[in-house]
N, C-alpha and C positions, 0 to 999 in steps of 0.2 A: 386364527381369527379371534378378535376380541368380541365381547358382547356389546349390546346396544349402548349401555351406559358408558363403557370405555370408548367406543367409537365416537359417540357424541362429545365426550370429554377431550379426546385427541383433536377432533375437528375444531372444537371451541377454543382450545388452547392454541392451536396453530393459527387460526383466523383472527382471534380476538386477544391473544396473548394473556390468557388467564392461566394460573397455575393448575396443574392437573388435579391436585388434591382438592382445590376449590371446585373444579368442575365435577369431580366425583361426588362431593358433598351435595352439590346442587341436583345432579341428575339421578343419584342412586334411589331415593324413595320413589321417584316418578317411574324409573325403570322397573322396579319391583311391582308397583301398582299396575303398570302396563301389562306385565306378564301374569297378573293375578289369576285369571281364569285358566290359562294354559298350564300354570305351575302351582296351582292352589295348594296341593298337598305338600310339596317341597317348601313352599313359603311358610305354610303353617308350622312345619317342623322347626323352622328357625326361631319360633317364639320361645322355645325352651332355653336355648343359650342366650337369646337377647332379652327376654323378659323375666327369666328365672322360673324356678319350679312352681312357685305358688301362682303366678300369673298364668302359666301354662295350664296348670291343673284346674284353675277357676274359669278358664275360657273354654266354652264349648268347641268341640273339634270343627264344627261347621263354620266358625268365625275366627279361627286361629290365624288364618292368612291375613285377614283384615286387621286383626290385633297386632300382628307383626309389623305391618306398615305403619300403624299408629305408633308403635314403640320406636321404629326407625325415625319417624318425624319428630318425636319427642327428643331423641338423641341429637338429631340435627339442630333443633331449637336450642338445646342445652349447649352444644358445641358453639353455636353462634353467640350465646350469652357469655360463655367463658373466653372465647378467642376472637370474636368478631368475624369469623369465617362466613362468607356470603352464603345465603341459602336460596337466593334467586339470581337469575342471570342479570336482571337490571341492577341489582346491588353490586354485581361484579363488573359493571360498566359495559355489558354486552348490548350493543344497539339492537333494537327491535327489528330493524331492517336487515340484520344479519342472520336471522333465524332460518330462513329458507336456504341460504348459502351453507350454513352449518349442517342442516339436515341433509342436503345433497352431498356434502363432503363426507358425512358420516356413513 
C-alpha cells in the first residue's frame, strides 16, 4: 500500500487528470505536516539532508521537524518559480467540488 500522499495523488490523477508528479508536489508538504506529531523525530532527521549541516546544527532539536516542513515548502516554491509546476490544486484546475470525491477515492 502507498502512503497518504501517493494515495491522494493517484486519486487526483485518475479523477482530475493531473500528472502524478504535479500531485506529489502539491500534496507532499501537507502530508508531512499532517504526520508531524506522529513522526516528529523522523521528520526532524530529514532536515540534515534537506537543509544541510549548518541549518541542522543551528536548529534546536525540538523544532527540526517544523524546520523540515519549512524547507520543503521553500523547495516547492522554488520549483514553481523555475518550472511553473502547480503548488495548489486550484492551480492544477482541480475543481473544489471534487475534493470529497478525491478523499473518498484515496
